[in-house]
GUMARKOL-378628 format. One line per 10 residues: number of its first residue (from 1); their letters; for each residue x negated, y, z negated of N, C-alpha, C. Coordinates in steps of 0.05 Angstrom, whole numbers, plus 5000, padded with zeros to 4 digits. Example, Ala and Ser with C-alpha at 12.3 -4.5 7.8 and 13.67 -1.06 7.14 Angstrom:
BEGIN
1 = AS = 4736:4886:4844:4754:4910:4844:4736:4934:4844 ~ 4743:4955:4858:4727:4979:4857:4742:5001:4843
END
This chain:
BEGIN
1 = XXXXXXXXXX = 4281:0737:1372:4284:0751:1405:4287:0768:1411 ~ 4277:0772:1442:4271:0796:1455:4291:0815:1472 ~ 4298:0833:1466:4322:0841:1486:4316:0836:1513 ~ 4337:0834:1532:4332:0827:1553:4331:0863:1565 ~ 4306:0847:1590:4297:0879:1604:4315:0889:1610 ~ 4315:0923:1608:4324:0937:1625:4334:0930:1656 ~ 4349:0939:1679:4356:0931:1693:4332:0963:1720 ~ 4299:0959:1715:4286:0974:1731:4293:0975:1758 ~ 4301:0956:1777:4302:0947:1797:4334:0975:1809 ~ 4345:0983:1791:4367:0997:1802:4370:1015:1777
11 = XXXXXXXXXX = 4362:1047:1771:4380:1061:1755:4388:1087:1763 ~ 4404:1085:1792:4414:1099:1814:4437:1112:1787 ~ 4452:1094:1769:4461:1121:1753:4463:1116:1728 ~ 4436:1098:1719:4423:1118:1692:4409:1149:1693 ~ 4402:1147:1713:4384:1171:1723:4390:1202:1709 ~ 4429:1201:1703:4444:1223:1704:4440:1223:1669 ~ 4429:1203:1655:4428:1206:1623:4411:1229:1620 ~ 4409:1237:1590:4390:1254:1585:4360:1252:1580 ~ 4360:1223:1577:4322:1224:1572:4306:1231:1598 ~ 4291:1233:1602:4274:1250:1630:4261:1212:1648
21 = XXXXXXXXXX = 4273:1208:1664:4266:1176:1670:4235:1163:1664 ~ 4243:1144:1653:4214:1131:1668:4204:1136:1626 ~ 4224:1153:1594:4212:1158:1580:4208:1135:1562 ~ 4228:1117:1573:4230:1088:1544:4232:1058:1562 ~ 4213:1062:1594:4208:1048:1606:4185:1035:1587 ~ 4196:1007:1587:4185:0979:1579:4168:0973:1582 ~ 4143:0974:1594:4118:0965:1601:4088:0990:1594 ~ 4103:1018:1575:4088:1025:1557:4087:1019:1523 ~ 4105:1001:1516:4103:0980:1485:4102:0955:1495 ~ 4109:0943:1517:4110:0909:1517:4098:0903:1553
31 = XXXXXXXXXX = 4090:0886:1548:4084:0875:1574:4105:0861:1591 ~ 4118:0872:1611:4144:0847:1614:4137:0812:1633 ~ 4124:0810:1634:4107:0791:1643:4100:0761:1617 ~ 4105:0781:1595:4097:0772:1570:4064:0762:1567 ~ 4041:0785:1584:4025:0774:1567:4012:0794:1553 ~ 3999:0798:1532:3992:0810:1513:3975:0838:1523 ~ 3998:0860:1501:3991:0879:1504:3964:0890:1498 ~ 3946:0885:1511:3922:0892:1501:3909:0920:1507 ~ 3922:0935:1532:3916:0965:1540:3920:0981:1523 ~ 3958:0974:1519:3953:0996:1475:3941:0993:1465
41 = XXXXXXXXXX = 3938:0962:1455:3926:0963:1433:3894:0973:1428 ~ 3882:0971:1464:3865:0972:1458:3852:1009:1455 ~ 3882:1022:1469:3869:1061:1461:3882:1062:1435 ~ 3895:1050:1419:3904:1042:1392:3876:1047:1376 ~ 3867:1023:1385:3842:1018:1370:3824:1039:1371 ~ 3815:1050:1399:3794:1070:1393:3802:1102:1387 ~ 3825:1109:1372:3833:1131:1365:3836:1127:1333 ~ 3846:1095:1326:3842:1093:1304:3813:1090:1293 ~ 3788:1081:1301:3758:1090:1297:3761:1116:1293 ~ 3761:1125:1316:3754:1169:1312:3762:1177:1295
51 = XXXXXXXXXX = 3792:1167:1291:3802:1181:1267:3798:1176:1232 ~ 3795:1151:1234:3788:1143:1217:3759:1165:1197 ~ 3741:1160:1230:3704:1178:1222:3713:1193:1215 ~ 3731:1217:1223:3747:1240:1218:3746:1240:1198 ~ 3770:1222:1178:3777:1229:1153:3766:1221:1133 ~ 3745:1210:1145:3713:1211:1132:3700:1232:1128 ~ 3701:1255:1134:3690:1271:1139:3688:1295:1107 ~ 3723:1285:1098:3733:1310:1078:3754:1291:1068 ~ 3750:1265:1036:3751:1252:1032:3772:1257:1012 ~ 3760:1293:1002:3781:1293:0972:3795:1273:0959
61 = XXXXXXXXXX = 3771:1270:0949:3770:1245:0925:3771:1221:0923 ~ 3777:1211:0960:3779:1176:0955:3748:1178:0975 ~ 3743:1153:0980:3720:1135:0986:3717:1137:1019 ~ 3687:1138:1025:3682:1149:1049:3685:1121:1057 ~ 3700:1122:1090:3692:1097:1103:3671:1083:1102 ~ 3678:1055:1094:3651:1049:1103:3662:1013:1120 ~ 3641:0989:1120:3652:0976:1142:3673:0955:1129 ~ 3679:0951:1112:3708:0941:1100:3728:0967:1111 ~ 3728:0983:1109:3746:1002:1117:3763:1003:1153 ~ 3733:0995:1172:3739:0999:1192:3750:0964:1196
71 = XXXXXXXXXX = 3744:0945:1181:3750:0922:1191:3774:0927:1181 ~ 3778:0935:1155:3824:0928:1146:3833:0949:1170 ~ 3825:0966:1182:3838:0984:1210:3832:0978:1227 ~ 3816:0966:1237:3810:0945:1261:3832:0919:1267 ~ 3824:0913:1243:3834:0888:1235:3870:0885:1238 ~ 3881:0918:1229:3914:0916:1231:3921:0920:1255 ~ 3897:0936:1276:3905:0942:1311:3907:0919:1314 ~ 3885:0902:1316:3886:0867:1317:3915:0858:1322 ~ 3930:0860:1300:3955:0844:1291:3974:0858:1323 ~ 3961:0889:1327:3988:0891:1350:3996:0880:1375
81 = XXXXXXXXXX = 3960:0852:1364:3966:0849:1396:3990:0817:1404 ~ 3999:0816:1383:4017:0794:1377:4049:0808:1373 ~ 4056:0839:1360:4073:0850:1358:4091:0838:1373 ~ 4088:0826:1395:4120:0812:1422:4127:0785:1409 ~ 4104:0775:1408:4102:0745:1408:4120:0742:1388 ~ 4100:0752:1366:4106:0749:1333:4112:0775:1322 ~ 4130:0784:1323:4137:0807:1303:4146:0812:1274 ~ 4141:0783:1263:4132:0786:1236:4109:0779:1227 ~ 4086:0775:1241:4063:0769:1236:4055:0795:1233 ~ 4056:0805:1262:4055:0833:1269:4042:0858:1242
91 = XXXXXXXXXX = 4083:0858:1239:4095:0873:1224:4084:0882:1182 ~ 4077:0841:1175:4067:0837:1150:4041:0842:1147 ~ 4031:0838:1173:3994:0828:1168:3986:0870:1174 ~ 3997:0877:1182:3998:0906:1187:3997:0922:1165 ~ 4020:0927:1153:4023:0935:1124:4012:0924:1111 ~ 4003:0890:1101:3997:0894:1083:3963:0906:1092 ~ 3946:0901:1109:3919:0902:1112:3926:0945:1116 ~ 3947:0953:1119:3941:0986:1111:3951:0991:1083 ~ 3964:0967:1068:3955:0975:1040:3941:0968:1025 ~ 3930:0946:1038:3891:0943:1024:3872:0963:1025
101 = XXXXXXXXXX = 3878:0977:1049:3863:0997:1055:3869:1036:1036 ~ 3891:1040:1036:3891:1051:1005:3889:1047:0991 ~ 3892:1018:0978:3886:1016:0952:3854:1015:0947 ~ 3844:1015:0969:3816:1014:0961:3808:1038:0966 ~ 3819:1053:0960:3810:1085:0958:3799:1102:0991 ~ 3810:1093:0999:3800:1098:1031:3818:1127:1039 ~ 3807:1145:1056:3820:1172:1066:3845:1166:1079 ~ 3869:1180:1073:3886:1172:1102:3882:1174:1131 ~ 3879:1167:1139:3878:1167:1171:3896:1165:1191 ~ 3885:1148:1213:3908:1137:1230:3920:1109:1230
111 = XXXXXXXXXX = 3911:1091:1210:3920:1067:1210:3944:1066:1200 ~ 3954:1083:1190:3978:1092:1195:3992:1085:1217 ~ 3993:1085:1237:3995:1083:1267:4008:1054:1271 ~ 3985:1027:1259:3995:1001:1268:4017:0993:1258 ~ 4022:0995:1220:4048:0989:1227:4066:1001:1229 ~ 4074:1035:1236:4095:1044:1257:4091:1018:1279 ~ 4077:1024:1296:4074:1010:1333:4098:0984:1321 ~ 4078:0972:1297:4091:0942:1287:4126:0939:1286 ~ 4134:0955:1264:4150:0946:1255:4175:0967:1286 ~ 4163:0987:1299:4172:1001:1327:4184:0970:1338
121 = XXXXXXXXXX = 4169:0957:1341:4161:0938:1365:4188:0909:1354 ~ 4186:0920:1331:4198:0890:1320:4238:0905:1310 ~ 4233:0926:1312:4274:0937:1321:4279:0928:1341 ~ 4262:0939:1365:4257:0937:1394:4271:0917:1404 ~ 4250:0887:1386:4258:0863:1396:4298:0845:1378 ~ 4293:0868:1368:4325:0851:1343:4314:0848:1324 ~ 4299:0848:1308:4286:0840:1292:4286:0871:1261 ~ 4307:0878:1258:4298:0903:1247:4304:0900:1217 ~ 4312:0883:1200:4301:0872:1175:4273:0865:1175 ~ 4261:0852:1198:4228:0850:1190:4217:0879:1190
131 = XXXXXXXXXX = 4222:0896:1202:4218:0922:1198:4215:0938:1176 ~ 4249:0936:1175:4254:0945:1143:4235:0931:1115 ~ 4237:0908:1109:4227:0892:1094:4182:0902:1092 ~ 4185:0902:1116:4150:0904:1117:4150:0940:1116 ~ 4156:0958:1116:4157:0988:1118:4164:0987:1086 ~ 4186:0973:1074:4199:0988:1056:4169:0975:1029 ~ 4172:0946:1036:4134:0937:1023:4120:0962:1019 ~ 4123:0962:1044:4097:0994:1046:4092:1019:1031 ~ 4115:1022:1033:4127:1057:1022:4130:1048:0987 ~ 4144:1021:0977:4140:1018:0950:4122:1014:0937
141 = XXXXXXXXXX = 4094:0997:0949:4066:0995:0935:4049:1016:0941 ~ 4050:1031:0970:4037:1069:0969:4047:1082:0938 ~ 4078:1084:0933:4085:1099:0909:4071:1089:0888 ~ 4067:1054:0881:4059:1050:0864:4024:1053:0856 ~ 4012:1052:0876:3988:1056:0879:3978:1092:0875 ~ 3998:1103:0884:3992:1139:0875:4003:1151:0848 ~ 4019:1129:0837:4030:1136:0817:4023:1135:0783 ~ 4015:1099:0787:4015:1080:0773:3987:1074:0767 ~ 3974:1057:0798:3953:1048:0790:3925:1058:0806 ~ 3938:1090:0800:3908:1093:0816:3886:1088:0800
151 = XXXXXXXXXX = 3890:1100:0772:3864:1106:0751:3850:1078:0755 ~ 3863:1052:0764:3846:1025:0765:3827:1024:0788 ~ 3834:1038:0814:3825:1033:0830:3805:1049:0839 ~ 3782:1039:0871:3772:1056:0869:3759:1087:0876 ~ 3751:1094:0870:3748:1130:0876:3765:1151:0852 ~ 3752:1167:0852:3761:1187:0835:3789:1196:0847 ~ 3815:1180:0844:3843:1189:0859:3855:1191:0829 ~ 3873:1232:0837:3892:1232:0828:3921:1217:0834 ~ 3938:1233:0808:3966:1227:0822:3976:1237:0847 ~ 3993:1221:0867:3993:1239:0884:4016:1242:0882
161 = XXXXXXXXXX = 4025:1266:0901:4047:1287:0892:4075:1275:0908 ~ 4095:1277:0898:4123:1274:0911:4131:1276:0939 ~ 4124:1301:0944:4127:1314:0960:4100:1284:0995 ~ 4096:1282:0983:4071:1267:1001:4087:1234:1002 ~ 4102:1237:0975:4120:1200:0988:4148:1213:0992 ~ 4151:1242:0992:4179:1240:1019:4167:1238:1052 ~ 4144:1257:1057:4141:1252:1073:4130:1225:1090 ~ 4122:1203:1070:4124:1169:1078:4147:1169:1087 ~ 4168:1178:1068:4187:1158:1076:4193:1168:1097 ~ 4197:1198:1106:4204:1212:1125:4192:1202:1158
171 = XXXXXXXXXX = 4168:1191:1154:4158:1182:1167:4161:1146:1170 ~ 4164:1140:1150:4185:1107:1158:4217:1106:1165 ~ 4223:1135:1171:4259:1127:1168:4253:1141:1204 ~ 4225:1147:1207:4232:1168:1241:4220:1135:1249 ~ 4215:1121:1238:4198:1093:1257:4222:1078:1268 ~ 4240:1072:1242:4271:1064:1240:4280:1068:1263 ~ 4288:1087:1263:4302:1104:1273:4300:1102:1308 ~ 4280:1115:1305:4264:1114:1344:4262:1082:1354 ~ 4272:1065:1341:4259:1037:1341:4291:1026:1352 ~ 4310:1039:1340:4342:1025:1333:4353:1047:1367
181 = XXXXXXXXXX = 4337:1069:1366:4343:1078:1395:4340:1072:1418 ~ 4313:1065:1422:4310:1048:1439:4319:1016:1441 ~ 4325:1008:1434:4338:0983:1432:4364:0983:1435 ~ 4379:1012:1429:4411:1003:1427:4409:1015:1466 ~ 4392:1029:1480:4386:1043:1503:4372:1020:1518 ~ 4355:0997:1513:4350:0980:1529:4385:0960:1527 ~ 4396:0959:1501:4420:0945:1509:4434:0943:1532 ~ 4445:0974:1528:4462:0990:1551:4451:0990:1584 ~ 4423:0990:1582:4414:0989:1617:4424:0960:1613 ~ 4422:0942:1601:4418:0915:1607:4445:0900:1613
191 = XXXXXXXXXX = 4461:0921:1597:4492:0913:1602:4497:0923:1623 ~ 4489:0951:1629:4505:0960:1651:4492:0948:1681 ~ 4471:0944:1684:4449:0927:1707:4468:0902:1705 ~ 4479:0878:1686:4492:0861:1684:4524:0869:1698 ~ 4537:0882:1698:4555:0904:1709:4556:0910:1724 ~ 4534:0918:1744:4534:0927:1766:4528:0899:1780 ~ 4512:0880:1776:4510:0856:1789:4534:0844:1788 ~ 4555:0846:1767:4575:0832:1772:4594:0843:1789 ~ 4591:0870:1787:4611:0887:1814:4602:0877:1838 ~ 4574:0870:1840:4574:0877:1874:4580:0840:1879
201 = XXXXXXXXXX = 4573:0819:1863:4581:0805:1870:4610:0796:1876 ~ 4631:0806:1847:4655:0816:1864:4672:0826:1886 ~ 4651:0843:1905:4660:0862:1918:4651:0839:1939 ~ 4620:0821:1936:4613:0811:1962:4640:0783:1966 ~ 4647:0772:1941:4671:0764:1940:4693:0764:1956 ~ 4712:0784:1935:4727:0800:1967:4719:0799:1996 ~ 4700:0813:1991:4699:0821:2030:4690:0791:2034 ~ 4689:0773:2032:4682:0748:2048:4719:0741:2042 ~ 4726:0737:2022:4758:0737:2022:4772:0752:2050 ~ 4770:0770:2044:4778:0794:2062:4782:0776:2098
211 = XXXXXXXXXX = 4744:0783:2104:4744:0774:2133:4754:0742:2139 ~ 4751:0717:2114:4760:0694:2114:4790:0697:2118 ~ 4804:0718:2109:4843:0723:2104:4842:0732:2141 ~ 4819:0748:2156:4831:0768:2180:4820:0742:2199 ~ 4799:0722:2191:4793:0704:2215:4815:0691:2216 ~ 4829:0676:2196:4853:0652:2192:4881:0669:2213 ~ 4888:0684:2202:4910:0710:2211:4903:0700:2253 ~ 4876:0720:2251:4879:0720:2289:4879:0689:2300 ~ 4858:0679:2289:4860:0645:2303:4890:0629:2303 ~ 4896:0634:2269:4920:0613:2273:4935:0618:2294
221 = XXXXXXXXXX = 4952:0654:2295:4958:0657:2314:4955:0653:2340 ~ 4933:0656:2355:4915:0659:2375:4919:0621:2387 ~ 4918:0613:2364:4907:0578:2376:4944:0562:2383 ~ 4957:0580:2349:4989:0564:2357:4996:0572:2386 ~ 4992:0598:2397:5005:0601:2420:4988:0590:2439 ~ 4958:0587:2435:4951:0574:2468:4960:0543:2455 ~ 4973:0526:2434:4974:0497:2436:5000:0490:2441 ~ 5018:0508:2443:5036:0519:2451:5037:0515:2488 ~ 5025:0532:2498:5026:0537:2531:5017:0513:2522 ~ 4991:0500:2517:4971:0491:2523:4996:0447:2541
231 = XXXXXXXXXX = 5018:0449:2519:5036:0430:2511:5051:0440:2548 ~ 5064:0464:2550:5077:0476:2568:5066:0461:2600 ~ 5044:0471:2597:5034:0467:2622:5026:0435:2621 ~ 5018:0425:2614:5022:0394:2613:5035:0380:2621 ~ 5060:0388:2615:5081:0379:2617:5104:0397:2649 ~ 5089:0416:2652:5104:0430:2685:5080:0418:2708 ~ 5057:0413:2698:5039:0411:2717:5044:0399:2748 ~ 5050:0381:2742:5063:0367:2771:5093:0372:2776 ~ 5110:0381:2761:5136:0388:2780:5139:0412:2778 ~ 5131:0434:2759:5127:0458:2769:5107:0466:2767
241 = XXXXXXXXXX = 5081:0470:2782:5054:0488:2778:5061:0517:2778 ~ 5079:0531:2789:5086:0553:2787:5085:0565:2763 ~ 5107:0542:2744:5098:0557:2708:5082:0551:2697 ~ 5068:0523:2712:5044:0518:2692:5020:0536:2697 ~ 5031:0553:2718:5011:0571:2720:5013:0590:2700 ~ 5030:0600:2704:5045:0622:2679:5033:0614:2647 ~ 5036:0582:2645:5026:0577:2619:4990:0582:2607 ~ 4981:0573:2640:4953:0577:2627:4944:0619:2626 ~ 4967:0623:2645:4959:0651:2645:4953:0670:2616 ~ 4984:0659:2600:4986:0672:2576:4962:0658:2559
251 = XXXXXXXXXX = 4955:0633:2563:4933:0614:2543:4900:0626:2548 ~ 4899:0647:2579:4875:0659:2582:4876:0683:2569 ~ 4910:0699:2569:4906:0722:2552:4901:0721:2521 ~ 4912:0700:2505:4917:0700:2485:4882:0690:2469 ~ 4881:0675:2491:4842:0674:2479:4830:0694:2478 ~ 4831:0707:2511:4817:0734:2501:4824:0761:2493 ~ 4855:0748:2474:4851:0767:2453:4839:0774:2426 ~ 4842:0740:2424:4834:0721:2399:4797:0736:2396 ~ 4792:0720:2423:4765:0734:2432:4755:0765:2414 ~ 4763:0777:2431:4759:0805:2416:4756:0816:2382
261 = XXXXXXXXXX = 4780:0803:2374:4791:0804:2348:4762:0794:2334 ~ 4767:0774:2349:4736:0752:2329:4706:0774:2331 ~ 4713:0779:2350:4683:0795:2356:4684:0829:2337 ~ 4705:0831:2335:4706:0860:2328:4697:0857:2290 ~ 4701:0826:2271:4702:0818:2251:4669:0820:2251 ~ 4656:0808:2267:4632:0796:2267:4622:0818:2269 ~ 4621:0839:2296:4612:0864:2290:4617:0870:2260 ~ 4635:0878:2251:4634:0887:2224:4620:0883:2202 ~ 4606:0840:2196:4596:0837:2185:4565:0840:2199 ~ 4555:0851:2218:4533:0854:2230:4518:0881:2228
271 = XXXXXXXXXX = 4547:0906:2226:4534:0927:2221:4558:0938:2190 ~ 4555:0928:2174:4580:0945:2148:4573:0966:2153 ~ 4588:0980:2143:4600:1008:2145:4606:1020:2167 ~ 4603:1007:2197:4612:1023:2215:4633:1026:2229 ~ 4633:1052:2243:4674:1049:2244:4674:1021:2268 ~ 4697:1009:2276:4700:0990:2287:4707:1002:2306 ~ 4702:0975:2333:4705:0993:2363:4744:1000:2367 ~ 4759:0984:2354:4787:0992:2370:4798:0992:2348 ~ 4823:1006:2339:4840:1011:2314:4840:0982:2305 ~ 4855:0986:2282:4860:0960:2270:4893:0953:2272
281 = XXXXXXXXXX = 4904:0940:2273:4937:0934:2290:4942:0940:2265 ~ 4978:0944:2272:4990:0964:2245:5020:0952:2259 ~ 5039:0961:2242:5076:0954:2255:5078:0973:2276 ~ 5058:0974:2297:5064:1001:2310:5052:0974:2341 ~ 5055:0958:2328:5039:0939:2351:5055:0910:2351 ~ 5087:0913:2330:5110:0895:2332:5109:0884:2360 ~ 5127:0911:2376:5140:0893:2402:5120:0878:2403 ~ 5090:0881:2411:5060:0863:2428:5072:0849:2418 ~ 5077:0849:2391:5058:0818:2385:5095:0803:2381 ~ 5120:0807:2383:5135:0797:2394:5133:0783:2418
291 = XXXXXXXXXX = 5117:0801:2433:5121:0800:2463:5103:0760:2477 ~ 5075:0763:2448:5061:0753:2452:5074:0730:2439 ~ 5092:0724:2426:5113:0700:2411:5129:0691:2437 ~ 5138:0703:2452:5157:0704:2468:5141:0692:2488 ~ 5120:0694:2491:5100:0680:2516:5101:0646:2500 ~ 5103:0644:2474:5099:0615:2478:5120:0609:2468 ~ 5143:0612:2472:5163:0603:2473:5191:0607:2446 ~ 5174:0634:2435:5197:0646:2400:5210:0661:2407 ~ 5237:0670:2408:5250:0692:2414:5249:0707:2395 ~ 5231:0736:2381:5228:0752:2365:5245:0780:2364
301 = XXXXXXXXXX = 5272:0774:2350:5281:0812:2344:5277:0823:2322 ~ 5263:0843:2332:5253:0864:2311:5276:0892:2307 ~ 5276:0892:2282:5305:0919:2271:5288:0923:2250 ~ 5300:0942:2240:5281:0968:2215:5296:0990:2218 ~ 5296:1002:2183:5305:1027:2177:5285:1042:2161 ~ 5299:1066:2149:5276:1093:2139:5251:1107:2161 ~ 5245:1131:2144:5226:1139:2157:5203:1138:2175 ~ 5205:1154:2197:5184:1137:2208:5143:1150:2203 ~ 5151:1167:2182:5123:1183:2170:5099:1157:2178 ~ 5078:1165:2175:5055:1144:2181:5050:1132:2148
311 = XXXXXXXXXX = 5035:1099:2159:5028:1084:2130:5004:1087:2128 ~ 4991:1076:2098:4968:1079:2090:4954:1052:2107 ~ 4929:1068:2122:4913:1034:2137:4920:1005:2127 ~ 4908:1004:2096:4915:0979:2084:4936:0970:2081 ~ 4958:0989:2084:4982:0972:2084:4991:0970:2105 ~ 4993:0971:2121:4996:0976:2146:4983:0957:2170 ~ 4956:0945:2160:4939:0922:2169:4955:0901:2156 ~ 4957:0902:2128:4970:0876:2103:5000:0875:2125 ~ 5018:0896:2120:5039:0885:2144:5042:0871:2163 ~ 5027:0875:2176:5023:0870:2215:5017:0844:2206
321 = XXXXXXXXXX = 4999:0833:2194:4985:0808:2186:5006:0788:2168 ~ 5024:0800:2157:5042:0780:2137:5057:0767:2165 ~ 5066:0793:2185:5094:0791:2195:5084:0772:2217 ~ 5049:0766:2223:5042:0759:2242:5035:0723:2230 ~ 5035:0726:2210:5030:0699:2201:5056:0682:2191 ~ 5079:0706:2189:5107:0692:2180:5120:0678:2213 ~ 5106:0688:2231:5115:0689:2254:5098:0660:2265 ~ 5076:0652:2267:5063:0637:2266:5069:0608:2257 ~ 5084:0610:2232:5094:0595:2216:5110:0585:2221 ~ 5136:0598:2234:5155:0593:2245:5151:0563:2271
331 = XXXXXXXXXX = 5127:0582:2298:5120:0569:2327:5105:0531:2314 ~ 5102:0538:2290:5074:0516:2277:5106:0490:2267 ~ 5116:0502:2258:5138:0485:2229:5176:0477:2229 ~ 5173:0512:2254:5200:0501:2257:5209:0493:2290 ~ 5228:0486:2285:5240:0476:2310:5264:0495:2325 ~ 5263:0518:2315:5280:0543:2317:5263:0558:2342 ~ 5274:0565:2356:5259:0578:2382:5284:0614:2379 ~ 5288:0615:2359:5290:0650:2352:5276:0658:2322 ~ 5272:0679:2316:5257:0687:2289:5271:0720:2284 ~ 5276:0733:2272:5282:0762:2258:5261:0772:2241
341 = XXXXXXXXXX = 5258:0795:2244:5243:0813:2244:5259:0832:2221 ~ 5256:0827:2195:5272:0866:2189:5242:0876:2173 ~ 5249:0901:2173:5229:0919:2168:5240:0948:2149 ~ 5244:0946:2134:5255:0964:2113:5245:0981:2095 ~ 5241:1010:2099:5222:1025:2089:5245:1065:2066 ~ 5235:1054:2042:5242:1079:2033:5210:1086:2012 ~ 5219:1112:1997:5191:1130:1987:5170:1119:1968 ~ 5180:1084:1953:5168:1066:1940:5150:1051:1956 ~ 5173:1043:1971:5161:1013:1980:5167:0999:2001 ~ 5153:0979:2022:5167:0979:2048:5166:0947:2041
351 = XXXXXXXXXX = 5192:0933:2059:5203:0905:2058:5197:0896:2087 ~ 5178:0871:2084:5184:0864:2110:5199:0830:2108 ~ 5226:0813:2124:5230:0803:2114:5233:0786:2143 ~ 5230:0764:2142:5219:0745:2173:5244:0719:2171 ~ 5261:0717:2182:5283:0698:2180:5281:0673:2209 ~ 5279:0648:2200:5286:0629:2223:5313:0609:2220 ~ 5323:0599:2235:5346:0582:2237:5337:0561:2227 ~ 5307:0553:2227:5309:0520:2223:5325:0500:2247 ~ 5318:0475:2248:5310:0468:2222:5273:0463:2227 ~ 5273:0444:2202:5234:0438:2201:5232:0423:2230
361 = XXXXXXXXXX = 5212:0430:2245:5199:0416:2262:5192:0389:2259 ~ 5200:0371:2275:5194:0332:2273:5169:0337:2283 ~ 5166:0312:2279:5136:0301:2287:5101:0300:2268 ~ 5084:0300:2281:5064:0315:2266:5058:0332:2260 ~ 5053:0350:2227:5036:0376:2238:5006:0377:2231 ~ 4996:0413:2227:4974:0406:2227:4969:0399:2196 ~ 4986:0399:2180:4984:0391:2145:4979:0419:2127 ~ 4971:0418:2107:4979:0440:2089:4957:0458:2103 ~ 4966:0482:2104:4940:0509:2106:4945:0527:2085 ~ 4933:0557:2092:4929:0573:2077:4944:0593:2089
371 = XXXXXXXXXX = 4966:0595:2098:4982:0615:2109:4994:0634:2081 ~ 5004:0622:2074:5019:0633:2052:5009:0643:2031 ~ 4985:0626:2023:4971:0635:2008:4946:0663:2014 ~ 4948:0668:2039:4933:0696:2054:4958:0715:2048 ~ 4980:0716:2054:5000:0718:2055:4995:0742:2029 ~ 5005:0723:2007:5010:0733:1978:4982:0748:1972 ~ 4959:0735:1984:4933:0754:1972:4936:0780:1991 ~ 4940:0789:2009:4941:0807:2020:4965:0827:2003 ~ 4989:0808:2006:4999:0830:1990:4995:0837:1954 ~ 4982:0824:1941:4965:0815:1920:4945:0843:1911
381 = XXXXXXXXXX = 4935:0835:1943:4923:0860:1935:4925:0892:1941 ~ 4941:0904:1947:4957:0918:1949:4978:0921:1927 ~ 4979:0909:1898:4999:0911:1883:5019:0902:1889 ~ 5026:0881:1906:5061:0881:1919:5061:0843:1922 ~ 5082:0834:1930:5091:0810:1925:5098:0801:1949 ~ 5101:0767:1951:5112:0751:1978:5133:0727:1970 ~ 5154:0736:1969:5167:0704:1964:5180:0692:1988 ~ 5171:0663:1986:5178:0648:2014:5190:0623:2008 ~ 5213:0613:2022:5216:0585:2023:5249:0579:2034 ~ 5250:0560:2042:5275:0546:2048:5299:0572:2045
391 = XXXXXXXXXX = 5319:0573:2060:5344:0570:2061:5368:0568:2056 ~ 5390:0561:2049:5400:0543:2033:5420:0531:2066 ~ 5428:0550:2087:5418:0543:2120:5414:0523:2127 ~ 5383:0524:2120:5369:0499:2132:5350:0512:2146 ~ 5358:0544:2142:5317:0564:2160:5303:0561:2147 ~ 5289:0587:2139:5261:0586:2117:5260:0626:2120 ~ 5262:0617:2102:5249:0657:2092:5227:0664:2090 ~ 5214:0691:2098:5200:0709:2088:5196:0736:2072 ~ 5199:0748:2052:5199:0775:2049:5174:0778:2029 ~ 5165:0805:2042:5141:0813:2025:5147:0851:2018
401 = XXXXXXXXXX = 5141:0848:1993:5142:0877:1982:5120:0898:1977 ~ 5123:0905:2004:5084:0936:1993:5090:0950:1972 ~ 5079:0962:1952:5089:0987:1947:5072:1011:1963 ~ 5090:1037:1967:5076:1053:1982:5060:1078:1960 ~ 5040:1076:1967:5018:1098:1948:5015:1121:1958 ~ 4986:1130:1949:4987:1156:1974:4984:1152:2007 ~ 4980:1178:2022:4985:1166:2051:4969:1183:2063 ~ 4944:1188:2043:4918:1195:2052:4904:1185:2076 ~ 4901:1172:2076:4880:1139:2097:4904:1133:2115 ~ 4913:1148:2148:4929:1129:2160:4927:1127:2176
411 = XXXXXXXXXX = 4933:1097:2181:4927:1080:2205:4928:1103:2231 ~ 4904:1099:2255:4908:1099:2278:4933:1090:2298 ~ 4950:1079:2284:4968:1070:2300:5003:1087:2305 ~ 4995:1084:2257:5017:1102:2249:5023:1130:2262 ~ 4988:1141:2264:4992:1164:2269:5003:1172:2287 ~ 5007:1157:2310:5018:1154:2337:5054:1159:2332 ~ 5070:1154:2313:5090:1157:2304:5102:1132:2303 ~ 5088:1105:2311:5103:1087:2321:5113:1076:2300 ~ 5117:1062:2278:5115:1054:2245:5153:1053:2245 ~ 5161:1035:2238:5186:1026:2230:5202:1032:2208
END
């Protein structure tokens, strides 16, 4: 079974490795599209023919290469065409042809390249046992020929030296080790590529979730205000047209602000990485937020304690959105027309508490939404928690705890010193 291809399309994280770029690129020993590797095989065949002819000039007791010698040499090389599709055939076939070549007394030459390349490709493909068996058989056969069978074989062969056998063993070991090295590197590249793809997909999912939360918070708050004011305007249109005009003005302001924030989110989608046109909302805008809900008929009392030092921008935005969503839920689901926001801060955490006196609003509701889920997701992204539930006196309470870490990145609103 072939190993997965390394991620050649994105090597920015791998070029810092010690290996020269492209040294182990797959294309020079296999074809990434599954075709026969005929170019490399043809190159090996030409080199083998030339090398075998050169070795025949100094046979040293061995037979000069004849037609059979070239047939065996080229036959071994031809088997390299299937070294990726059928590595067993390539390894066993090249080793058998090479062993027969040596047994017939032909001179040493580049025929040993064929079993080396076949074994190398088998190890890279994950079939190391095939390579070990093939090269091991070739080494044992060569040893028997050089020390026991040479008397009965063609040519005037003497006993081979043990130094020659050690060289053959070192050659086989180098081939197997090189194949293992390349196989390991390819698997590392494949894992790194899979991890990068998973990381990209995870970042994309997180970004989609972030944008969904932003749109939900902006639209839920603004549409709730618009819905309440539209109901007020319809009720007062005939008897109190001036108050109906105020309701319509509030609807216009809320819708304009909602469009502006939605446009800011969409601009970030069209030009990722660009600086936002307006600062992200933060706790410095709580008074402004309370004014918007006052237009919707909800009186909001804001109090707090703790240092007024800047907050990290992510924490500041999350805190604002959590308070905004909690107050939006009061407008949508509670009959209470008052709410209390308490902001407490120490060196380790920011605590936000939003209470209303209830009871739950009567009549049809919009059904289950994503408000509480979004608040919990925002807090969890910062390592915090959100607890929400009814109070014993009939009201409802939301408590968010956001841990405070580095303040290297500060929101623009916090930099003005407006945080509670």
